[in-house]
VMD Tcl script that draws the C-alpha trace (Angstrom):
set ca {
  {36.24 135.67 102.39}
  {36.02 131.91 102.51}
  {37.04 131.73 98.84}
  {40.06 133.98 99.42}
  {41.10 131.98 102.50}
  {40.81 128.71 100.60}
  {42.88 130.07 97.71}
  {45.58 131.29 100.09}
  {45.68 127.92 101.86}
  {46.01 126.05 98.56}
  {48.79 128.40 97.47}
  {50.68 127.79 100.72}
  {50.31 124.03 100.36}
  {51.53 124.24 96.78}
  {54.65 126.19 97.83}
  {55.37 123.62 100.54}
  {55.09 120.83 97.96}
  {57.54 122.57 95.61}
  {60.03 123.13 98.44}
  {59.81 119.48 99.51}
  {60.21 118.31 95.91}
  {63.51 120.21 95.66}
  {65.14 117.99 98.28}
  {66.74 114.87 96.77}
  {66.57 111.80 99.01}
  {69.88 110.12 99.79}
  {70.08 106.75 98.02}
  {72.97 105.07 99.86}
  {75.64 105.91 97.25}
  {79.16 106.94 98.12}
  {79.73 110.68 97.81}
  {83.01 112.55 97.54}
  {83.23 116.07 98.89}
  {85.90 118.63 98.13}
  {86.42 122.03 99.76}
  {89.01 124.80 99.96}
  {87.42 126.09 103.15}
  {87.07 129.54 101.56}
  {84.85 129.05 98.49}
  {82.07 126.81 97.23}
  {82.18 123.09 97.92}
  {81.72 120.23 95.47}
  {79.78 117.08 96.32}
  {79.79 114.31 93.69}
  {77.87 111.02 93.61}
  {80.28 108.11 92.96}
  {77.66 105.37 92.80}
  {77.25 102.38 95.08}
  {80.10 100.85 97.08}
  {79.48 97.47 95.45}
  {80.05 98.93 91.97}
  {83.65 100.04 92.65}
  {86.36 98.42 90.55}
  {90.14 98.73 90.61}
  {91.31 101.43 88.18}
  {87.93 103.17 88.09}
  {88.17 106.97 87.74}
  {86.00 110.06 88.06}
  {87.08 113.34 86.45}
  {85.96 115.98 88.94}
  {87.55 118.95 87.15}
  {84.32 120.16 85.51}
  {82.51 120.14 88.84}
  {85.40 121.95 90.51}
  {85.44 124.58 87.75}
  {81.68 125.05 88.17}
  {82.35 125.79 91.84}
  {84.99 128.37 90.97}
  {87.83 126.14 92.16}
  {90.77 126.27 89.75}
  {93.46 123.63 89.31}
  {95.92 125.84 91.15}
  {93.98 125.12 94.35}
  {93.82 121.35 93.95}
  {96.93 120.73 96.06}
  {95.30 122.33 99.11}
  {91.80 120.92 98.67}
  {90.34 118.93 101.52}
  {88.55 115.86 100.19}
  {86.94 112.72 101.50}
  {84.43 110.00 100.70}
  {81.49 108.94 102.87}
  {78.37 106.80 102.57}
  {76.03 104.61 104.56}
  {74.12 101.39 103.98}
  {70.72 101.40 105.67}
  {69.77 97.80 104.86}
  {69.58 94.67 107.02}
  {73.37 94.77 107.35}
  {73.93 98.40 108.27}
  {77.31 100.04 107.64}
  {79.07 103.38 107.34}
  {81.76 104.09 104.74}
  {84.40 106.74 105.34}
  {87.89 107.78 104.46}
  {89.86 108.79 107.53}
  {93.43 109.68 108.40}
  {93.07 107.34 111.37}
  {91.25 104.03 111.58}
  {87.65 104.98 112.49}
  {86.14 103.65 115.68}
  {83.83 100.64 115.79}
  {80.06 101.12 115.54}
  {77.93 99.27 118.07}
  {74.50 100.76 117.41}
  {72.31 100.30 114.33}
  {70.45 103.44 115.41}
  {73.71 105.34 115.01}
  {73.94 104.22 111.37}
  {70.31 105.23 110.87}
  {71.20 108.71 112.10}
  {74.26 109.00 109.86}
  {72.21 107.83 106.87}
  {69.09 109.87 107.51}
  {70.54 113.04 108.99}
  {74.20 113.88 108.38}
  {74.62 112.46 104.85}
  {71.08 113.33 103.78}
  {71.74 116.94 104.79}
  {74.68 117.12 102.40}
  {72.94 115.14 99.64}
  {69.59 116.95 99.60}
  {70.51 119.59 97.00}
  {71.71 117.09 94.39}
  {69.80 117.59 91.10}
  {68.97 113.87 91.24}
  {70.17 110.70 92.94}
  {72.61 108.56 91.00}
  {76.25 108.28 89.95}
  {77.64 111.32 88.13}
  {75.32 113.90 89.69}
  {76.97 116.71 91.61}
  {76.38 120.01 93.34}
  {78.84 122.88 93.17}
  {76.88 125.84 94.48}
  {76.53 125.20 98.22}
  {78.68 127.78 100.01}
  {81.25 126.27 102.35}
  {79.89 128.39 105.22}
  {76.33 127.04 104.84}
  {75.29 124.59 107.56}
  {74.30 122.01 104.92}
  {77.61 122.11 103.06}
  {80.32 119.45 102.93}
  {82.65 121.75 104.88}
  {80.17 122.36 107.69}
  {79.01 118.75 107.89}
  {82.39 116.99 107.82}
  {85.36 119.12 108.87}
  {86.31 119.71 112.47}
  {86.03 123.48 111.99}
  {82.81 123.35 110.01}
  {81.00 120.96 112.32}
  {81.29 123.15 115.40}
  {77.87 123.42 117.01}
  {76.23 121.36 114.28}
  {74.84 118.32 116.07}
  {73.86 116.43 112.89}
  {77.31 116.74 111.33}
  {79.05 113.59 110.12}
  {82.43 114.90 111.32}
  {81.21 115.71 114.78}
  {79.11 112.59 115.23}
  {81.58 110.10 113.81}
  {84.75 111.03 111.89}
  {86.34 113.74 109.76}
  {86.80 112.00 106.39}
  {88.93 114.72 104.83}
  {92.45 114.38 103.49}
  {94.47 117.19 101.92}
  {95.73 117.44 98.35}
  {97.27 114.73 96.21}
  {97.22 111.77 98.51}
  {95.94 108.22 98.84}
  {93.24 107.45 101.37}
  {91.76 104.21 102.67}
  {87.98 103.90 102.42}
  {86.74 101.95 105.43}
  {83.60 99.88 105.75}
  {82.41 99.96 109.36}
  {79.61 97.50 110.14}
  {77.17 98.13 112.97}
  {78.16 95.03 114.92}
  {81.25 96.24 116.81}
  {83.61 94.50 114.37}
  {86.87 96.14 113.37}
  {86.67 98.59 110.43}
  {87.78 97.10 107.11}
  {89.97 99.10 104.72}
  {88.29 97.72 101.61}
  {89.27 100.33 99.02}
  {92.11 102.78 98.41}
  {91.42 106.05 96.59}
  {93.70 108.80 95.34}
  {93.20 112.34 94.04}
  {95.62 113.86 91.49}
  {96.62 117.23 90.04}
  {94.19 116.82 87.11}
  {91.21 116.63 89.45}
  {90.76 112.89 88.90}
  {89.75 110.53 91.70}
  {90.95 106.95 91.18}
  {90.24 103.59 92.81}
  {93.76 102.30 93.37}
  {92.82 98.92 94.78}
  {89.81 96.81 95.66}
  {90.88 93.68 97.57}
  {89.25 90.49 96.35}
  {86.60 89.05 98.70}
  {88.30 86.80 101.21}
  {91.79 87.81 100.08}
  {92.69 89.00 103.57}
  {91.71 85.64 105.03}
  {93.59 83.76 102.34}
  {96.71 85.82 103.00}
  {96.47 84.99 106.69}
  {96.06 81.26 105.94}
  {98.95 81.39 103.47}
  {101.17 83.10 106.00}
  {100.29 80.46 108.60}
  {101.17 77.64 106.22}
  {104.53 79.24 105.40}
  {105.34 79.53 109.11}
  {104.37 75.87 109.63}
  {106.54 74.69 106.73}
  {109.45 76.80 107.96}
  {109.14 75.40 111.47}
  {109.11 71.80 110.20}
  {112.18 72.41 108.03}
  {113.97 73.94 111.02}
  {113.18 70.86 113.17}
  {114.44 68.46 110.46}
  {117.70 70.35 110.05}
  {118.28 70.23 113.80}
  {117.57 66.47 113.92}
  {120.05 65.80 111.12}
}
mol new
graphics top color blue
foreach p $ca { graphics top sphere $p radius 0.5 }
foreach p [lrange $ca 0 end-1] q [lrange $ca 1 end] { graphics top cylinder $p $q radius 0.2 }
display resetview
């Protein structure tokens, strides 16, 4: 009996190990999710936020086809991009129709990173840019639809959409990708992305570091010069 019990215990432990090994750990990359709300979702790893460059593209058509989503449905697809940085400087990345709210708690970012996004990411075949999943039903609690959309997140306490923001946009549109740092600072619209009728996601613009500050300084100098010229013309 002892031998049989031991064998059964080892078999159970082995099954648990296989199940655990099937879950892919989230690596902090940006992920784009696409859903019709009636069929399978697609979740695609875009790589790290720091690797984005203006003009960069990802052809998502093969992944969409694998999910049974034809090009005729592209115009009604809901899509969005999310991510989180769980390093010393913690941040959340999200597209949003509205400017997302500030984040004051680093624990909140930890939760987004380790719960909401990890739930979506866990069925990836592997972590890294170019990997995707196209078999998670939209109605499943771990799917992009359930974890991000207002309808899908109902009753799902770990959902990104319920906890923070619904990142989804509809169809062929441009969306701002915000970086929201966990220090109560205003969200930064660092990147602009667009989705087209060919199923291609494109980085439309990546502002240069410090360009916003330089523009503000430049604008201030122009106002100062204009004011001085106005004073001189009045004196003359």
